[in-house]
Backbone as JSON, one array per atom type, in Angstrom:
{
  "sequence": "XXXXXXXXXXXXXXXXXXXXXXXXXXXXXXXXXXXXXXXXXXXXXXXXXXXXXXXXXXXXXXXXXXXXXXXXXXXXXXXXXXXXXXXXXXXXXXXXXXXXXXXXXXXXXXXXXXXXXXXXXXXXXXXXXXXXXXXXXXXXXXXXXXXXXXXXXXXXXXXXXXXXXXXXXXXXXXXXXXXXXXXXXXXXXXXXXXXXXXXXXXXXXXXXXXXXXXXXXXXXXXXXXXXXXXXXXXXXXXXXXXXXXXXXXXXX",
  "N": [[6.7, -89.76, 2.11], [4.16, -87.82, 3.31], [1.86, -85.06, 3.24], [-0.72, -82.89, 4.64], [-1.6, -80.73, 3.28], [-1.2, -80.53, 0.54], [1.41, -79.78, -0.22], [4.14, -78.6, -2.21], [6.92, -80.16, -3.9], [7.57, -82.46, -2.35], [9.36, -84.51, -2.64], [11.84, -83.32, -2.84], [15.39, -82.56, -3.22], [16.32, -81.21, -0.93], [14.62, -82.09, 1.11], [15.24, -84.78, 1.0], [17.78, -84.73, 2.07], [17.34, -84.46, 4.76], [16.77, -86.98, 5.7], [18.99, -88.46, 5.08], [21.57, -90.94, 5.57], [23.01, -91.07, 8.86], [25.45, -92.11, 9.54], [28.25, -93.66, 11.29], [28.22, -92.33, 13.71], [25.63, -92.07, 14.54], [23.02, -91.17, 16.71], [20.28, -90.97, 19.03], [19.96, -88.3, 19.76], [21.11, -86.94, 17.59], [19.38, -87.65, 15.5], [17.01, -86.54, 16.49], [17.78, -83.81, 16.55], [18.25, -83.24, 13.83], [15.69, -83.58, 12.65], [14.2, -81.78, 14.16], [15.4, -79.35, 13.43], [14.68, -79.27, 10.74], [11.94, -78.95, 10.99], [11.76, -76.49, 12.38], [12.93, -74.83, 10.53], [11.01, -74.73, 8.63], [10.94, -76.48, 6.55], [9.86, -79.03, 6.94], [6.47, -79.19, 7.35], [3.62, -78.06, 9.3], [1.35, -80.61, 10.14], [2.37, -82.46, 8.4], [3.19, -85.82, 7.62], [5.63, -87.84, 9.1], [8.19, -90.23, 8.15], [7.62, -93.71, 8.99], [8.6, -95.29, 12.15], [10.23, -97.52, 11.56], [10.95, -97.02, 8.87], [12.21, -94.55, 9.15], [14.41, -95.28, 10.75], [15.71, -97.0, 8.95], [16.32, -95.29, 6.76], [17.94, -93.35, 7.93], [19.95, -94.87, 8.84], [20.16, -95.95, 11.43], [19.52, -97.69, 14.58], [16.33, -99.19, 15.27], [15.37, -98.62, 17.85], [16.71, -96.26, 18.37], [15.6, -94.41, 16.56], [13.04, -94.44, 17.61], [13.43, -93.35, 20.18], [14.21, -90.77, 19.48], [11.85, -89.75, 18.34], [10.22, -89.77, 20.59], [11.47, -87.76, 22.1], [11.04, -85.57, 20.38], [8.29, -85.4, 20.53], [8.04, -84.62, 23.2], [9.0, -82.04, 23.0], [6.95, -80.85, 21.71], [6.92, -80.76, 18.98], [6.12, -82.82, 17.39], [3.39, -85.07, 16.97], [1.93, -88.22, 17.72], [-0.24, -90.64, 16.43], [-2.37, -93.51, 16.65], [-3.55, -96.4, 14.81], [-5.18, -97.07, 11.58], [-4.78, -94.81, 9.92], [-2.79, -93.62, 11.25], [0.32, -92.34, 12.67], [3.36, -90.39, 12.89], [3.19, -86.93, 13.15], [4.01, -83.61, 12.1], [3.7, -80.9, 14.33], [4.27, -78.29, 15.0], [5.93, -75.2, 14.19], [8.38, -72.58, 13.94], [7.01, -69.38, 14.7], [5.93, -65.99, 13.9], [5.71, -64.42, 16.26], [7.37, -65.77, 18.06], [9.81, -65.51, 16.72], [10.11, -62.74, 16.82], [10.44, -62.35, 19.57], [12.87, -63.68, 19.97], [14.52, -62.05, 18.46], [14.46, -59.68, 19.94], [15.84, -60.49, 22.17], [18.46, -60.7, 21.41], [21.82, -59.44, 21.2], [23.26, -56.58, 19.51], [25.72, -57.23, 18.42], [25.62, -60.04, 18.32], [23.55, -60.39, 16.49], [24.69, -59.29, 14.17], [26.83, -61.07, 13.83], [25.58, -63.61, 13.44], [24.16, -62.99, 11.14], [26.23, -62.48, 9.31], [27.42, -65.02, 9.06], [25.28, -66.43, 7.92], [25.01, -65.09, 5.45], [27.49, -65.62, 4.18], [27.4, -68.42, 3.84], [24.98, -68.8, 2.32], [25.35, -67.21, 0.01], [27.55, -68.49, -1.06], [26.41, -71.0, -1.6], [24.58, -70.27, -3.63], [26.3, -69.47, -5.7], [27.69, -71.87, -6.15], [25.57, -73.58, -6.85], [24.7, -72.42, -9.26], [26.77, -73.14, -10.91], [26.46, -75.83, -11.12], [23.86, -76.69, -11.56], [21.25, -78.32, -13.38], [19.69, -76.82, -16.07], [16.98, -77.47, -16.43], [16.05, -77.89, -13.9], [15.59, -75.44, -12.83], [13.03, -74.41, -13.13], [11.67, -75.51, -11.05], [12.69, -73.95, -8.95], [11.78, -71.41, -9.77], [9.04, -71.73, -9.47], [8.49, -71.48, -6.8], [8.26, -68.93, -5.53], [5.65, -66.75, -4.52], [3.25, -65.49, -6.86], [1.85, -62.38, -8.09], [-0.67, -62.8, -9.23], [-1.63, -65.06, -8.03], [-3.86, -66.41, -5.51], [-3.67, -64.48, -2.66], [-1.03, -64.04, -3.23], [0.27, -61.6, -3.28], [-0.05, -60.34, -0.77], [0.0, -62.18, 1.33], [1.8, -62.65, 3.95], [2.79, -64.75, 5.47], [2.87, -66.81, 3.56], [4.83, -65.77, 1.89], [7.05, -65.82, 3.59], [7.37, -68.57, 4.02], [7.88, -69.3, 1.4], [10.3, -67.98, 0.7], [12.06, -69.19, 2.47], [11.87, -71.87, 1.56], [12.92, -71.52, -0.98], [15.65, -70.86, -0.57], [16.49, -73.21, 0.63], [16.08, -74.9, -1.5], [17.98, -73.92, -3.34], [20.3, -74.56, -1.92], [20.1, -77.35, -2.01], [20.47, -77.72, -4.73], [23.17, -77.45, -5.0], [24.11, -79.95, -4.9], [25.25, -81.04, -2.71], [24.94, -82.8, 0.14], [25.86, -82.23, 2.68], [26.15, -79.39, 2.69], [23.48, -78.73, 2.24], [22.23, -79.67, 4.57], [23.48, -77.96, 6.37], [22.39, -75.49, 5.63], [19.72, -76.0, 6.25], [20.02, -76.14, 9.02], [20.84, -73.49, 9.55], [18.57, -72.09, 8.69], [16.75, -72.94, 10.6], [17.93, -71.78, 12.82], [18.29, -69.03, 12.27], [16.85, -68.17, 10.06], [14.07, -67.61, 10.41], [14.11, -65.14, 11.63], [15.25, -63.52, 9.68], [13.22, -63.44, 7.86], [11.36, -61.7, 8.9], [11.31, -58.95, 7.93], [9.75, -59.22, 5.62], [7.19, -58.49, 6.08], [6.84, -55.98, 5.12], [5.55, -54.44, 2.27], [6.98, -53.21, 0.18], [9.5, -54.34, 0.46], [8.86, -56.98, -0.1], [8.22, -56.84, -2.84], [10.66, -56.0, -3.93], [12.12, -58.23, -3.23], [10.88, -60.18, -4.81], [11.73, -59.39, -7.39], [14.52, -59.67, -7.2], [14.79, -62.41, -6.62], [13.81, -63.49, -8.96], [15.83, -62.68, -10.72], [17.88, -64.18, -9.64], [17.01, -66.78, -10.27], [17.18, -66.62, -13.07], [19.95, -66.37, -13.31], [20.81, -68.81, -12.28], [19.76, -70.52, -14.23], [21.21, -69.79, -16.49], [23.74, -70.39, -15.73], [25.29, -68.42, -14.59], [27.46, -67.7, -12.4], [28.54, -65.53, -10.94], [26.52, -63.53, -10.97], [24.47, -64.94, -9.67], [25.56, -65.21, -7.13], [25.98, -62.47, -6.34], [23.41, -61.38, -6.53], [22.06, -62.83, -4.58], [23.56, -61.99, -2.37], [22.9, -59.25, -2.37], [20.13, -59.37, -1.84], [20.12, -60.54, 0.74], [21.63, -58.72, 2.24], [20.01, -56.43, 2.16], [17.78, -57.42, 3.56], [18.99, -57.9, 6.04], [19.7, -55.3, 6.8], [17.18, -54.16, 7.14], [16.28, -55.83, 9.16], [18.02, -55.12, 11.2], [17.06, -52.56, 11.72], [14.53, -53.21, 12.74], [15.37, -54.59, 14.98], [16.61, -52.53, 16.47], [14.35, -51.1, 17.11], [12.96, -52.71, 18.91], [14.6, -53.03, 21.06]],
  "CA": [[6.35, -88.75, 3.1], [2.98, -87.14, 2.8], [1.36, -83.97, 4.06], [-2.16, -82.72, 4.6], [-1.99, -79.5, 2.61], [-0.83, -80.51, -0.86], [2.63, -79.0, -0.36], [4.94, -78.94, -3.38], [8.31, -80.57, -3.76], [7.71, -83.37, -1.24], [10.52, -85.39, -2.86], [12.94, -82.46, -3.23], [16.68, -82.93, -2.64], [16.45, -80.66, 0.43], [13.93, -83.01, 2.01], [16.0, -86.03, 1.03], [18.94, -84.54, 2.93], [16.94, -84.62, 6.16], [16.73, -88.39, 6.05], [20.19, -89.15, 4.61], [22.18, -91.69, 6.69], [23.81, -90.33, 9.81], [26.78, -92.71, 9.65], [28.58, -94.42, 12.49], [27.98, -91.55, 14.93], [24.21, -91.86, 14.72], [22.47, -91.27, 18.04], [18.93, -90.41, 19.09], [20.06, -86.84, 19.79], [21.36, -86.45, 16.24], [18.12, -87.8, 14.75], [16.11, -85.51, 17.03], [18.24, -82.48, 16.14], [18.06, -83.05, 12.39], [14.26, -83.4, 12.34], [13.77, -80.53, 14.79], [15.87, -78.24, 12.58], [13.86, -79.24, 9.52], [10.64, -78.39, 11.37], [11.9, -75.07, 12.72], [13.27, -74.09, 9.31], [9.83, -74.67, 7.77], [11.02, -77.46, 5.49], [8.78, -79.94, 7.29], [5.41, -78.26, 7.72], [2.61, -78.55, 10.23], [0.43, -81.59, 9.58], [3.07, -83.4, 7.53], [3.49, -87.1, 8.24], [7.01, -88.3, 9.02], [8.31, -91.66, 7.88], [7.39, -94.56, 10.16], [9.81, -95.55, 12.93], [11.08, -98.46, 10.84], [11.49, -96.35, 7.68], [13.13, -93.53, 9.64], [15.63, -95.98, 11.16], [16.37, -97.5, 7.74], [16.84, -94.2, 5.93], [18.99, -92.66, 8.64], [21.01, -95.82, 9.15], [20.27, -96.13, 12.88], [18.7, -98.75, 15.12], [14.92, -98.85, 15.47], [15.19, -98.01, 19.17], [17.24, -94.89, 18.28], [14.56, -93.61, 15.91], [11.91, -94.34, 18.55], [13.81, -92.41, 21.23], [14.2, -89.43, 18.9], [10.46, -89.33, 18.21], [9.74, -89.46, 21.94], [12.01, -86.44, 22.45], [10.34, -84.57, 19.56], [6.94, -85.24, 21.11], [8.18, -83.83, 24.43], [9.2, -80.65, 22.61], [5.74, -80.35, 21.07], [7.14, -80.62, 17.55], [5.55, -83.98, 16.72], [2.36, -85.85, 17.67], [1.79, -89.56, 17.17], [-1.55, -91.25, 16.58], [-2.41, -94.92, 16.31], [-4.63, -96.79, 13.9], [-4.91, -97.23, 10.15], [-4.28, -93.56, 9.35], [-1.93, -93.03, 12.26], [1.71, -92.05, 12.36], [3.9, -89.21, 13.57], [2.9, -85.74, 12.35], [4.57, -82.34, 12.56], [2.66, -80.12, 14.99], [4.63, -76.9, 15.28], [7.12, -74.61, 13.61], [8.59, -71.24, 14.47], [6.09, -68.36, 14.23], [6.43, -64.61, 13.92], [5.85, -63.94, 17.63], [8.56, -66.39, 18.63], [10.96, -64.89, 16.07], [10.23, -61.39, 17.36], [10.99, -62.44, 20.93], [14.28, -64.03, 19.83], [15.22, -60.87, 17.97], [14.59, -58.73, 21.05], [16.79, -61.01, 23.17], [19.81, -60.71, 20.86], [22.61, -58.21, 21.18], [23.56, -56.12, 18.16], [26.88, -57.98, 17.96], [25.18, -61.4, 17.97], [22.77, -60.3, 15.26], [25.63, -59.1, 13.06], [27.62, -62.29, 13.67], [24.74, -64.63, 12.82], [23.84, -62.56, 9.79], [27.41, -62.66, 8.47], [27.53, -66.45, 8.8], [24.21, -66.79, 6.99], [25.31, -64.53, 4.13], [28.62, -66.35, 3.59], [26.96, -69.77, 3.42], [23.96, -68.77, 1.27], [25.91, -66.71, -1.26], [28.37, -69.57, -1.59], [25.51, -72.0, -2.18], [24.03, -69.75, -4.89], [27.36, -69.54, -6.7], [27.96, -73.28, -6.46], [24.41, -74.13, -7.54], [24.68, -71.93, -10.64], [27.77, -73.85, -11.68], [26.19, -77.27, -11.17], [22.45, -77.02, -11.76], [20.66, -78.63, -14.68], [18.72, -75.75, -16.33], [15.61, -77.96, -16.3], [15.67, -77.85, -12.49], [15.35, -74.07, -12.4], [11.59, -74.18, -13.05], [11.33, -75.88, -9.67], [12.99, -72.78, -8.15], [10.89, -70.32, -10.17], [7.67, -71.97, -9.02], [8.35, -71.37, -5.34], [7.89, -67.59, -5.07], [4.26, -66.38, -4.85], [3.05, -64.52, -7.93], [0.75, -61.46, -7.76], [-1.96, -63.28, -9.69], [-2.08, -66.17, -7.2], [-4.6, -65.97, -4.33], [-2.79, -64.13, -1.55], [0.35, -63.99, -3.66], [0.86, -60.29, -3.05], [-0.13, -59.85, 0.6], [0.08, -63.24, 2.33], [3.17, -62.58, 4.45], [3.18, -66.1, 5.86], [3.24, -67.55, 2.34], [6.11, -65.23, 1.44], [8.12, -66.31, 4.47], [7.58, -69.99, 3.71], [8.43, -69.41, 0.04], [11.72, -67.61, 0.66], [12.77, -70.27, 3.16], [11.94, -73.02, 0.67], [13.79, -71.22, -2.11], [17.05, -70.98, -0.17], [16.75, -74.63, 0.82], [16.18, -75.48, -2.84], [19.28, -73.53, -3.88], [21.29, -75.39, -1.23], [20.0, -78.72, -2.55], [20.99, -77.73, -6.1], [24.63, -77.57, -4.97], [24.37, -81.39, -4.93], [26.02, -81.36, -1.5], [24.06, -83.08, 1.27], [26.41, -81.53, 3.85], [25.75, -77.98, 2.6], [22.03, -78.64, 2.38], [21.91, -79.79, 6.0], [23.93, -76.75, 7.06], [21.39, -74.45, 5.38], [18.56, -76.35, 7.08], [20.35, -75.73, 10.39], [20.83, -72.03, 9.6], [17.19, -71.63, 8.6], [16.14, -73.17, 11.92], [18.57, -70.91, 13.81], [18.28, -67.6, 11.95], [16.0, -67.83, 8.93], [12.78, -67.01, 10.8], [14.36, -63.72, 11.91], [15.51, -62.83, 8.42], [11.96, -63.31, 7.13], [10.49, -60.69, 9.51], [11.1, -57.77, 7.08], [8.8, -59.45, 4.53], [5.92, -57.84, 6.41], [6.8, -54.74, 4.35], [5.19, -54.72, 0.88], [8.07, -52.76, -0.69], [10.55, -55.35, 0.54], [8.39, -58.18, -0.81], [8.33, -56.65, -4.28], [12.08, -56.03, -4.27], [12.52, -59.63, -3.1], [10.39, -60.88, -6.0], [12.58, -59.06, -8.53], [15.85, -60.26, -7.01], [14.73, -63.87, -6.72], [13.67, -63.79, -10.39], [17.18, -62.56, -11.29], [18.64, -65.33, -9.18], [16.6, -67.93, -11.08], [17.78, -66.44, -14.4], [21.39, -66.65, -13.19], [20.95, -70.26, -12.14], [19.46, -71.15, -15.51], [22.27, -69.5, -17.46], [25.03, -70.77, -15.19], [26.02, -67.2, -14.28], [27.78, -67.85, -10.98], [28.77, -64.23, -10.31], [25.23, -62.88, -10.74], [23.76, -65.71, -8.65], [26.14, -64.87, -5.83], [25.77, -61.07, -6.0], [21.98, -61.15, -6.31], [21.77, -63.38, -3.26], [24.16, -61.08, -1.38], [22.1, -58.02, -2.35], [18.88, -59.66, -1.14], [20.36, -60.8, 2.15], [22.1, -57.49, 2.87], [18.85, -55.56, 2.41], [17.0, -58.01, 4.64], [19.71, -57.69, 7.3], [19.57, -53.88, 7.17], [15.82, -53.97, 7.67], [16.21, -56.55, 10.43], [18.72, -54.29, 12.17], [16.12, -51.49, 12.1], [13.53, -53.82, 13.62], [16.06, -54.9, 16.25], [16.76, -51.28, 17.21], [13.03, -50.65, 17.57], [12.45, -53.53, 20.01], [15.57, -53.06, 22.15]],
  "C": [[5.2, -87.92, 2.55], [2.56, -86.05, 3.77], [-0.13, -83.85, 3.9], [-2.57, -81.53, 3.77], [-1.58, -79.43, 1.17], [0.44, -79.73, -1.12], [3.46, -79.51, -1.54], [6.28, -79.5, -2.96], [8.53, -81.52, -2.59], [8.91, -84.28, -1.39], [11.75, -84.57, -3.26], [14.24, -82.92, -2.61], [16.87, -82.39, -1.23], [15.79, -81.57, 1.44], [14.68, -84.33, 2.12], [17.18, -85.92, 1.97], [18.6, -84.72, 4.4], [17.12, -86.06, 6.6], [17.91, -89.18, 5.48], [20.86, -89.84, 5.8], [23.07, -90.82, 7.56], [25.24, -90.86, 9.9], [27.0, -93.35, 11.01], [28.26, -93.66, 13.78], [26.52, -91.35, 15.23], [23.75, -92.12, 16.14], [21.08, -90.65, 18.01], [18.96, -88.89, 19.07], [20.28, -86.26, 18.4], [20.12, -86.55, 15.37], [17.15, -86.71, 15.18], [16.48, -84.13, 16.51], [17.97, -82.24, 14.67], [16.59, -82.8, 12.05], [13.75, -82.1, 12.95], [14.19, -79.33, 13.96], [15.05, -78.13, 11.31], [12.48, -78.66, 9.8], [10.76, -76.9, 11.61], [12.27, -74.23, 11.51], [12.06, -73.91, 8.4], [9.87, -75.67, 6.64], [10.01, -78.58, 5.7], [7.67, -79.1, 7.9], [4.37, -78.92, 8.62], [1.61, -79.47, 9.51], [1.08, -82.63, 8.71], [3.4, -84.69, 8.29], [4.96, -87.46, 8.03], [7.04, -89.76, 8.6], [8.03, -92.47, 9.15], [8.7, -94.77, 10.91], [10.77, -96.45, 12.17], [11.73, -97.81, 9.62], [12.51, -95.3, 8.08], [14.47, -94.16, 10.02], [16.41, -96.45, 9.94], [17.04, -96.38, 6.96], [17.99, -93.47, 6.6], [20.16, -93.57, 9.01], [21.25, -95.99, 10.63], [19.38, -97.28, 13.32], [17.27, -98.26, 15.31], [14.7, -98.15, 16.8], [15.69, -96.57, 19.18], [16.21, -93.96, 17.65], [13.39, -93.39, 16.86], [12.21, -93.33, 19.65], [13.79, -90.97, 20.72], [12.78, -88.9, 18.77], [9.84, -89.01, 19.56], [10.21, -88.07, 22.36], [11.31, -85.32, 21.66], [8.92, -84.33, 20.06], [7.01, -84.4, 22.38], [8.35, -82.35, 24.12], [7.95, -80.03, 21.98], [5.88, -80.16, 19.58], [6.46, -81.71, 16.74], [4.44, -84.57, 17.6], [2.24, -87.19, 16.97], [0.41, -90.11, 17.46], [-1.48, -92.7, 16.12], [-3.51, -95.19, 15.3], [-4.2, -96.77, 12.45], [-4.31, -95.98, 9.52], [-3.34, -92.85, 10.31], [-0.52, -92.79, 11.76], [2.17, -90.86, 13.18], [3.79, -88.01, 12.65], [3.55, -84.51, 12.97], [3.44, -81.5, 13.16], [3.01, -78.66, 15.18], [5.84, -76.49, 14.46], [7.21, -73.17, 14.07], [7.63, -70.23, 13.87], [6.68, -66.98, 14.38], [6.65, -64.11, 15.34], [7.11, -64.48, 18.28], [9.82, -65.77, 18.04], [11.19, -63.49, 16.61], [10.83, -61.38, 18.76], [12.47, -62.78, 20.88], [15.09, -62.83, 19.38], [15.48, -59.89, 19.11], [15.64, -59.18, 22.06], [18.23, -60.97, 22.69], [20.51, -59.37, 21.05], [22.86, -57.82, 19.72], [24.73, -56.91, 17.57], [26.49, -59.4, 17.53], [24.4, -61.39, 16.67], [23.69, -60.15, 14.05], [26.42, -60.38, 12.78], [26.81, -63.39, 12.99], [24.4, -64.28, 11.38], [25.01, -62.76, 8.84], [27.6, -64.13, 8.1], [26.52, -66.89, 7.75], [24.55, -66.32, 5.57], [26.43, -65.32, 3.45], [28.17, -67.71, 3.05], [26.0, -69.69, 2.25], [24.49, -68.22, -0.04], [26.82, -67.77, -1.89], [27.54, -70.66, -2.23], [24.97, -71.54, -3.53], [25.06, -69.85, -6.0], [27.61, -70.99, -7.13], [26.81, -73.9, -7.24], [24.37, -73.69, -9.0], [25.68, -72.67, -11.51], [27.46, -75.32, -11.87], [24.78, -77.63, -11.64], [22.15, -77.39, -13.21], [19.61, -77.55, -14.94], [17.27, -76.19, -16.18], [15.12, -77.9, -14.86], [15.3, -76.45, -12.02], [13.86, -73.76, -12.3], [11.06, -74.52, -11.66], [11.59, -74.7, -8.73], [12.03, -71.64, -8.48], [9.49, -70.48, -9.6], [7.44, -71.76, -7.55], [7.79, -70.01, -4.91], [6.46, -67.25, -5.46], [4.21, -65.33, -5.95], [1.87, -63.62, -7.59], [-0.61, -62.01, -8.14], [-2.5, -64.46, -8.88], [-2.88, -65.64, -6.02], [-3.64, -65.71, -3.18], [-1.34, -63.95, -1.94], [1.04, -62.66, -3.39], [0.96, -59.94, -1.57], [-0.02, -60.91, 1.67], [1.52, -63.34, 2.82], [3.66, -63.95, 4.86], [3.61, -66.93, 4.67], [4.57, -67.07, 1.81], [7.25, -65.78, 2.29], [8.42, -67.78, 4.19], [8.27, -70.15, 2.36], [9.91, -69.07, 0.02], [12.57, -68.66, 1.37], [12.96, -71.46, 2.22], [12.9, -72.77, -0.49], [15.26, -71.37, -1.73], [17.41, -72.44, 0.1], [16.88, -75.34, -0.52], [17.53, -75.16, -3.47], [20.39, -74.36, -3.24], [21.29, -76.8, -1.79], [20.6, -78.8, -3.95], [22.52, -77.68, -6.14], [25.06, -79.03, -5.08], [25.26, -81.82, -3.77], [25.06, -81.58, -0.34], [24.55, -82.35, 2.52], [26.01, -80.05, 3.85], [24.25, -77.82, 2.81], [21.64, -78.74, 3.85], [22.37, -78.58, 6.79], [22.94, -75.61, 6.84], [20.11, -74.74, 6.15], [18.8, -75.9, 8.52], [20.29, -74.2, 10.53], [19.42, -71.47, 9.52], [16.48, -71.81, 9.95], [16.65, -72.16, 12.94], [18.31, -69.43, 13.55], [17.27, -67.2, 10.88], [14.69, -67.15, 9.3], [12.94, -65.53, 11.13], [14.51, -62.94, 10.62], [14.26, -62.67, 7.57], [11.05, -62.23, 7.72], [10.29, -59.46, 8.62], [10.11, -57.98, 5.93], [7.4, -58.95, 4.86], [5.74, -56.54, 5.61], [6.58, -55.03, 2.87], [6.3, -54.32, -0.09], [9.2, -53.8, -0.71], [10.14, -56.63, -0.19], [8.55, -58.02, -2.32], [9.79, -56.64, -4.73], [12.61, -57.46, -4.2], [12.1, -60.42, -4.33], [11.33, -60.65, -7.19], [13.96, -59.73, -8.4], [15.83, -61.78, -7.15], [14.51, -64.31, -8.17], [15.03, -63.7, -11.09], [18.05, -63.75, -10.87], [18.3, -66.57, -10.01], [17.18, -67.84, -12.49], [19.27, -66.79, -14.36], [21.65, -68.14, -13.04], [20.78, -70.95, -13.49], [20.59, -70.97, -16.51], [23.66, -69.92, -16.97], [25.91, -69.58, -14.84], [26.31, -67.17, -12.78], [27.94, -66.51, -10.27], [27.46, -63.52, -10.0], [24.42, -63.61, -9.68], [24.26, -65.32, -7.26], [25.79, -63.43, -5.43], [24.3, -60.75, -5.78], [21.55, -61.67, -4.95], [22.32, -62.47, -2.17], [23.34, -59.8, -1.24], [20.8, -58.24, -1.57], [19.1, -59.8, 0.36], [20.82, -59.53, 2.87], [20.93, -56.53, 3.13], [18.01, -56.1, 3.55], [17.66, -57.78, 5.99], [19.64, -56.23, 7.75], [18.2, -53.6, 7.77], [15.66, -54.67, 9.02], [16.91, -55.76, 11.52], [17.84, -53.14, 12.64], [15.04, -52.02, 13.04], [14.14, -54.12, 14.99], [16.21, -53.64, 17.1], [15.44, -50.81, 17.81], [12.52, -51.44, 18.77], [13.41, -53.62, 21.19], [15.26, -52.0, 23.19]]
}
């Protein structure tokens, strides 16, 4: 699987989970849903080439016609475009943006926001704890390298890069649990709620606090400190949810 922008971690466990076999219940709708969630979560990025129809069918364990039907549906949604020729293939064309996330936030009730946030926190804190107990310390550098650094171009103020980075980091933590089922659940949650939870990163103070907490999380993963991994993740998500609640109140 190749992209057009030199994106890192193209062979990461999180990406592998997208194309893991569906099993006996495989249907075009399930293929469509899994790829759509990966696009909306930001795991598959704009311009990235998907596996061919034949490879997609093989990797997901479905018939060729099933993979083809799923790609047709993704094209109808505007998430994928297909070109012919030597350099052709199916490419990601869209992913959730800030304006779309803002509109979704405004349409939610306070109760729905709290409910979705609680679900997200329970799953992600559990993943962090489980990952800390299972991860190979050598894999932590992969996590550390995701968050933008101040010395990198745009590393301090590129809000879009921050949003993509935090999404990728949580997907990486999920993958480090070594559970394909959990990884796919986090991909689904990122598609459903993650874009909203990234809205507070527009605030520079929140970005800096996020940087510090994610560094502590990486330290906890490396040392196998399950309690700190869990609590640092909880602290980060609770602050983001508090800020998101303030944004929600402002647009209601």
